LUMFIKE-316208 format. One record per residue (C-alpha): residue in three letters; z, y, x. Coordinates in steps of 0.02 Angstrom, whole numbers, plus 50000, padded with zeros to 5 digits. Example, Ala and Ser with C-alpha at 12.3 -4.5 7.8 and 13.67 -1.06 7.14 Angstrom:
2
ALA503904977550615;SER503574994750684;
//
This chain:
723
MET532116007860550;ALA530776017360454;GLU530796011960273;LYS529176005160201;THR528826000160024;LYS528015983559981;ALA527285985359808;ALA526585969359736;ASN525685978859598;ASN525085992659711;ALA524175984859856;ALA523446001359917;ALA525196007959944;SER525935992460025;ASP526166000460196;VAL526716017660142;ASP528126024160252;ILE529336033260138;GLY530056044360273;VAL528326050160328;ILE527626053360154;ALA529186062960104;GLN528916074160256;ILE527066077160223;PHE527336080360036;LYS528986089760056;SER529406096559885;GLN530746106859802;LYS532446098359809;GLY533356093859651;LYS531766095059544;ARG530516081559501;LEU529126079359374;ILE529166063159275;TYR527496056759206;LYS527446042459079;PRO525606038859039;GLU526076023158940;GLN527156033558822;PRO526126048658765;ASN526916061658653;PRO526696059558463;ASP525346073158463;GLY524366063758597;THR524796075458741;LYS525416069358909;ASN527246064358918;ILE527816075159064;ILE529586081459088;TRP530606089859225;GLU532216082159290;ASN533536089759402;GLU533406075659529;ASP532626072959700;ILE530996063159707;ASP531306044559722;TRP529846039759833;SER530226021359829;LYS530076020359639;HIS528566031859642;ILE527566021859768;SER527986005259685;GLY527326012259521;GLU529006010159435;LEU529236028959403;LEU527776040959423;GLN528376057659492;GLY527776074659546;GLY528466089759634;ASN528356108259668;PRO527756112159846;ALA528726128659851;VAL530276126159960;ASP531336141360009;GLY529866153360000;ALA528686142260099;ALA527636126360082;VAL526896112360187;TYR525536107460062;ALA524446115159928;VAL523346107459795;VAL521886110759677;ASP521726099759522;VAL519956094459473;ASP519936087059297;ARG518616079159189;SER517686091159077;LYS517786087358891;LYS516036094658877;THR515166084659014;GLY516326069659030;SER516256071859219;ILE517206081859351;PHE515866095359338;ALA515876109659213;ASP513986109559225;ALA513146092559219;LYS511726099159329;ALA512956100759476;SER513036081959494;GLU511926074659629;LYS511036058959568;ASP511116049459734;LEU513006052059756;THR514506045759662;GLU515786058459602;GLN516956052159736;GLU515676054359875;GLN515136071459816;ILE516846079459798;CYS517416072359967;ARG515846079360050;ASP516026096359967;ALA517886097560004;TRP517596093560188;ASN516266107160200;ILE517376119860111;ASP518886116460224;ASN519006101460340;LYS520896101060314;ILE520686096160130;VAL521056077960088;VAL520426071759920;PHE521516059759818;LYS521206050659656;SER522216059059516;PRO523166050359373;SER521776054959250;GLY520456046559358;ALA519836063259424;PHE520366070959590;HIS521706081359677;CYS521186091459830;PHE522676093459948;LYS522776104860099;PHE524186102060224;TYR525146112960348;HIS526066106360501;LYS527436119160482;ALA528246128060335;THR527066142460293;PRO527496157660184;LEU526996155360002;ARG525946171060002;GLN524836164260140;VAL524736146660066;ASN524326153459894;LYS522966164359969;ASP522196149360057;ILE522216137859906;LYS521526151459790;LYS520026153059906;ILE519756134259897;GLU519926134859707;HIS518606148659699;LYS517386139059810;LEU517576123159706;LYS517256133159548;ARG515666140359625;LYS515086122459652;LYS515356119759465;TYR516876108359479;ASN517986108059324;VAL519546115659404;ASP521196117159310;PRO521896133659379;THR523616130359303;HIS523856116559431;THR523306126459583;LEU524926126159683;PRO525966133659752;THR525976149859658;GLU526376165459756;SER528076166759672;GLY528466148259691;GLY528756146759504;GLN529216130459421;SER527546121459418;GLY527186104059480;ILE525846091459526;ASN525856072559513;LEU525996065359688;PRO524856051959763;TRP525026034559839;THR525456025459679;ARG524406015059561;GLY522816016959661;ARG522976035659690;ILE522466034959872;ALA521586046159996;TYR519736047060043;ALA518776050760201;PRO517416064560199;THR516176050460164;GLY517096045360006;GLN517726029060083;THR519536024660050;LEU520866027360183;THR522386016760215;PHE524036025760224;ASN524046024660415;GLN522276031560422;PHE522776045960309;VAL524286049860420;HIS523156049160573;ARG521956061560491;TYR523426072660443;ARG524126072460621;PHE522446077460696;GLN521856089160559;ASN521696103360685;TYR520436092560780;PRO519046089660650;LEU518086077060757;ILE519626065960771;ALA520076068560587;ALA518306064060530;ALA518366047560625;ALA519876041160528;GLY519266025960430;MET517556026360514;HIS516496010560511;ASP515006005560617;PRO513766011860667;GLY514186026360783;ARG515986022460831;HIS515596020461016;ASP514776037461023;ALA516186045560923;LEU517526037561031;VAL516856043861197;ARG516756061761130;ILE518506060561056;ALA519136054461225;ALA518416070161305;ILE519356081261181;LEU520976071561209;GLU520766072761398;LYS520446091461388;ASN522076093861292;ASN523096081761399;LYS523286069761252;MET522436053961314;GLU523946043761260;TYR523286045361082;LEU521646036361119;ASP522366019761058;ASP522906028260896;VAL521106033660867;ILE520496015860897;ARG521796008260781;ASN521316019960640;PHE519476016060633;GLY518926007860470;THR518685990660548;GLU519405983160706;PHE518625989960865;THR518425974560976;ASP517415981461122;ASP518805980661253;GLY517535983361391;TYR517016000161321;ILE518826005661303;LYS519146000361483;ARG517646010661542;ILE518376025861456;LYS520116023461527;ASP519646017761703;LYS517926024761740;LYS518106040861641;ILE516386039261560;HIS516906052661436;GLU517016066361567;LYS515216071761540;TYR515796078061370;LYS517326087361434;ASN516506104261401;ILE515826099161232;SER515326114461131;ALA515626118460949;LYS513816113860918;GLY514076097061003;ILE515646093760900;SER514706098360741;ALA513306086160787;ALA514576072360823;ILE515446075260656;THR513746075060566;ASN513416057860640;ILE515126051660579;VAL515076058360401;GLY513216055660370;PHE512816073260310;ASP512506089960393;TYR514086098260452;GLU514426113860552;LEU516116119360617;PRO516706135460537;ALA516596150860647;ALA518496152360658;ASP518766134860727;ASP520536130260773;ALA520076115160878;ASN521186120961020;GLU522716123660912;ASP524186112560952;TYR524496099060826;ALA526156091560780;PRO526036072560785;ILE527336063360683;LYS528486052760788;ILE529506038560717;TYR531056032060804;ARG531896015760760;MET533776016960747;LEU534996004060816;ASP533705998260941;PRO534665987061063;ASN533475992161203;TYR533856010561184;GLN535436019661238;PRO535696037461173;GLN536276051361288;ARG537816062161262;ARG537576078961180;SER536986091161311;PHE538286105061293;MET538166117861431;LEU539706126661364;GLU540796114161273;GLY540666116661084;TYR539726133261097;LEU538076131461191;LYS536906116561184;LYS535206113961266;GLY533746117661150;CYS534866124561013;MET535266141660944;THR537036148560933;VAL537316163960824;VAL538686176360869;ALA538996186160708;GLY540076201360687;GLU540146218960620;PRO539616233560731;GLY540896238060865;VAL541766221060866;SER541186217461046;LYS539766205361015;THR538806211561167;GLN540336209761278;PHE540616192361209;LEU538816187761251;ILE538946194861427;GLN540556185361462;MET539736169661395;ALA538286172361516;TYR539496175761658;SER540406159361626;HIS538716150561629;ILE538246156961801;SER539976155661878;GLY540736139961802;TYR542336149261753;GLU543036143661585;PHE542506153761433;PHE544226156661363;ASP544736138661323;LYS542956131561331;LYS542416120961480;VAL540766124761568;ASN539806108461589;GLU538246115261672;THR537886131261768;GLY536246140361798;ASN535346157061793;ALA535576168061640;LEU534456180861555;ILE535086193761430;CYS533836203561324;THR534666218561243;ALA533826230961129;GLU535336242461124;GLU536026244461301;GLU535376252361461;ARG535406243961631;ASP536946253361694;GLU537976248961541;VAL537626230361561;GLU537926231761749;LEU539646239361718;ARG540126225361599;VAL539526211561714;ARG540476219261860;ALA542036220161750;CYS541876201361723;ASN541656199061910;LYS543216209261954;ASP544366199362069;ARG543266183962053;GLU542056175562170;ILE540476166762115;LYS540146151662223;THR538716143862123;GLY537306155062186;PHE536666158562010;HIS536346175861938;ILE536176186161778;ASP534576195961743;VAL534396208761604;VAL532956215461501;ALA533666232161444;VAL533296243961300;ASP531936253361399;THR530766238361386;ASN530746239261195;LEU530536220361189;LYS529596213461037;LEU529316194761034;VAL528426191360869;LYS527326202160760;PHE527436199460573;SER526266204160433;LYS526346200360248;GLU525176185460272;SER525616178360443;ASP526556180060608;GLN526066178160790;LYS526736179260967;THR526606195661059;LYS526016197661239;GLN527846200861284;PHE528306183761214;THR527076175361331;GLU527666186061476;LEU529476182061439;LYS529096163561431;ASP528266164561603;LEU529786173661673;ILE530966160561602;ASN529966146761685;LYS529806156261849;ASN531656160861865;LYS532296144661787;TYR533456152961662;THR534546140261570;PHE535486153161466;ILE534526165461355;GLY535486179061263;LEU534656190261133;ASP535576205861072;PRO535326209760930;LEU534126197360855;ILE533526209260721;SER532766221460847;LEU531566209160930;GLN530186208560798;ALA528706219860767;GLY527676223360612;SER528256220960433;PHE529766210060467;ASP531076209560330;GLU532776202560382;ASN533066197360201;ASN531466187060196;ASN531956168760219;PRO530226162160268;GLN530016175860398;MET531746173260474;ASP531506154360468;SER529826155860557;PHE530526167760688;CYS531906155560733;LYS531086138560709;ASN529306142260763;TYR529636153860909;LEU531416155560977;ILE532046137660966;PRO530416129661031;LEU530486141961176;VAL532186136161238;LYS531836117861196;GLU530306118061307;VAL531256124861458;GLY532886115361426;ALA533916131261401;CYS535246136261276;LEU535056151261162;ALA536396163361101;VAL535926177660983;CYS536966192060919;HIS536796196660737;HIS537606210260633;THR538676206860481;ASN539256217560339;LYS540976225160362;ILE541986210560300;SER543496201560367;MET543106183760418;ILE544886177460408;THR546086175760264;ASP547756184160251;GLY548546168260316;GLY547466167860469;MET546446152760416;ILE544566152260421;ASP543676158760269;ASN541886155660210;ASN541606174060243;ALA541096169760420;LEU539536161160357;HIS539176172660211;ALA539456188960303;ALA537906187760412;ARG536706201360357;GLY535006196860287;ALA534166180060261;SER535236164360251;SER533906154560346;LEU534606161660509;ILE536246152760481;GLY535276137360427;ALA534256137160588;ALA535796139160699;ARG536716123560753;ILE538286133560796;VAL538916149760718;ILE540326159760798;GLY541086173960699;LEU541946188760782;SER543176197360668;PRO544256212760699;LEU546096212860655;THR546266222460493;ARG547826232560452;GLN548086222260296;HIS548086206160396;TRP549226213760527;GLU550496219160397;LYS550586201660322;GLU550496191560481;PHE551166201860627;LYS552116217160566;LYS553826208560560;THR553596201060733;SER553266208060905;ILE551756197060936;VAL550526211160898;LYS551136229060895;GLU550426242060776;ASP549556251960913;GLU548656235860967;ILE547776232660803;LYS546116239860862;LEU546196229561022;MET546236212660936;VAL544696201860902;ALA544706184560822;ILE543476170560863;VAL543096161460702;ASP542246144460713;ALA541116146360562;LYS539866132160587;ASN539636117760708;ASN538376103960672;TYR539136092960807;SER540996093360768;ALA542266099360641;VAL542636117960647;GLY544376123660690;SER545606128960557;LYS546346144060645;PRO545566158860733;THR545736161460920;TRP546386178960957;LEU545696189361101;ARG546296206061165;LYS545256220261238;GLU545896224461412;VAL545316238861520;VAL544606234961692;TYR544116248761814;VAL542416246461897;ASP541896255662056;CYS540386267162036;LYS539506278562162;ASP540316293762081;GLY542056286462050;GLN542746273061933;GLU542306268261754;ALA543486260361627;VAL542686245061547;ALA543446234361409;ILE543326215561427;LEU543946201961311;THR545446192061372;PRO546326176861298;THR548036177961215;ASN549416165661172;ILE549576172060994;ALA549196155160918;GLU550576146761020;LEU551806160560976;GLN551376159060792;ASP551596140160796;SER553266142160885;ARG553886154960759;SER553266144160616;LYS554276129460682;MET555816140360704;SER555606147060528;GLN555446129360458;GLU557006123260549;TYR558006138060484;ALA557386134760308;ARG557856116260318;LYS559636120560371;GLU559776132560224;ILE559076119560103;ALA560376106660158;LYS561706117860080;HIS560786118259913;LEU560276100059888;PRO561716096659764;LEU561106111059654;ILE559296104959669;ASP559896087659612;GLU560676095359456;HIS558976101359397;MET558016085459437;GLU557306075459290;LYS556686057659307;THR554826054159285;HIS553686039059314;GLY553956026759455;GLY555696032259505;LYS555136049859546;TYR556116065459499;GLU555496083259482;CYS556066100859438;SER555336118259431;LEU555316127759596;ASN555546144359507;LYS557026137859406;VAL557956132459564;ALA557516148459657;THR558126159059511;LYS559776149359500;LEU560076151259687;ALA559716169859677;ASN560966172159535;LEU562296162959634;ASP561966172959792;PRO563506183559838;ALA562396198359872;ILE561866199559689;ASN563636203759631;ASN564126214459780;CYS564336231959714;LYS564196239159890;THR562406233059909;THR560886235459800;VAL559906219359798;ASP558366217059691;GLU558466200359598;LYS556576197859607;ASN556626199659797;LEU558026186959807;VAL557066174559698;PHE555526176959806;ARG556576174359964;TYR557276157859899;ARG555566151959840;THR554876155060015;THR556346146060096;LEU556096130759984;GLN554206130360013;THR554396132360201;GLY555786119860224;LEU555146106260108;PRO553306103660152;GLU552526088260073;ALA551916082360244;ASN553676082760318;LYS554896077160183;VAL556786079460197;LYS557896063760194;PHE559586064960105;ASN560716051560028;GLY559346038460016;PHE558036050459944;TYR556536060260004;TYR556416078459948;TRP554826089059954;TYR553886103559878;ASP552126102459803;TYR551086110659669;ASP549996104159530;ASN548316113059519;TYR547486101259395;SER548096110359242;ARG547576127759186;LYS549146135159258;ILE549736130159432;HIS551466122359426;HIS552546123759582;LYS553836109659588;LEU555146101159692;TYR555156082259698;LYS556296068259755;GLN556036049559764;SER557046034759826;ILE556596030060004;GLU556486011859948;LEU555176015959815;LYS554126027659921;ASP552796015259968;GLU552726006059801;PRO551256009859685;GLU551626020159532;PRO551346012359359;TRP549706021559328;ASP548956017459501;
//
């Protein structure tokens, strides 16, 4: 259920939806401005401090704790603001008293001027009794662009002689630590272009439709003129296939619209159709009638731009049943989501992507992953020619038969595909993006593979620029596959860094190794790391066994589950091996390497169990000596130093005193330590003579202490004295 605040002392904010306002005024996390007007500083200045906390909207809206924020979030912003203060010289919001119009209140004049400057500006009452002019963006927009926009607005307000405080024009281009007091508390509400107050719902309605100035202007509108405005708004909604929002428009007039007959004529008899080709001049005239002053749409009107209406869903609705997650490839590919395949150059990312696509069209398992849904696949590669991809697909198809009827198509390197063009100020789709979207719809691709991601942009794209990477993924790629119900897999380069630890467990390297902006990993729902087998890892993990031979090191690739927003990631890598398959060509055969599954994990688990059983048998011989070193502690527990026992066992070992052999004491101590650690894991304690025995270590002190413990079986489940 959407949370609303009911503030007894703040009637204007009584219906403020906290989730919605937090989205519209999204501010920097972990930073908030605290304003205490009732407790000024000793020198008379405002009592304003910064705290390292998130904004508490509930307390803010209720008036309990007045707060502000910084609009700069990860190099972008969704709102900007200009602060208009009262002039000490004139006592008004104007630096020049002559700028004030005698027949208008301050409120009416600034709302009128702000609307004429930029119809996306919403004026709010400020804490000082002056005004804040906010401009909103429906998507996170780079700071440079937002700062450029708001500086223009600041300049235009100054030209109209408003007393602007430039220190509170936000965000700055750098996103520096500056803040603004936020609205919807203690009477700090929004105004229509006419200067009339707006309810919270009317403000949200205006925000939603800010790209449609006629609809935005009508928020809070009173008689007369609502009938005329409504029929023209209906024409705009019809033209944009958005007639379902007509009732929203009606609900957000200033007073209740009770003419049901007129509404019925619009819905049933389509009386609005005569306005379906309404011109910019006609829209300007309609807005003029609504606001009561001359208004003309700016030349660069964005009336046809898609808007992003806010949708609210109530949770735990008994009349709604959620659907299962739509995985096409279990755990790896999900409809409308982006999966990143990250790995250093030469680790077989392209081959991995091709085999993933092949599983999608054929239904064959992708290693141990089940294919839930098949369909056509499209691979866009900026590095491979048609023949190379053809060879690899045919290698996948060797000795297999596809019975689904689906196919793989490829856009190869010769196309030089560029999907989005970036500049320092903005970004936009290319003609190729539109063409690709049409092809996806035409051929009904449900798998889209991009390889590599970094090569598909044009202009001044910087892979280290978080706002640019975030926009590329969230504003273009992900909406593209969401719209068509496809899944998206992208290949991305990493630095040369191993993604697995020496013990074979997953390391954070898999997430941190991806080259460039971190926003790519943030946008992805699933991240798969591909890691080569390093010699160092082989020497520690495989050298003493026959599981992986030395000459096979370069053939091994590990799948590392680095991120999965829908389930826990695995704790061990899945090892693949490169196998050669010979593909028939018109001039002979070509050797092609494909990735094949291995049973390394099973073999490792088996050997680990064997090693543990051997260690436990050895330990059984030494339990009397271990007992000798045990000292009683709290709660019937005993402990002793692991190193002390290992050293004693090494000194008693026959090999140490055998003059025919040369045995290093340190190696013997290490060998016994390993045996004790392996055979006495805390999770699988040894039972002997009414006691449990186990190994553990204490990492709470400065120095880690490795110890052996024992405790009476009868006391095991009893709480210790300090519990």
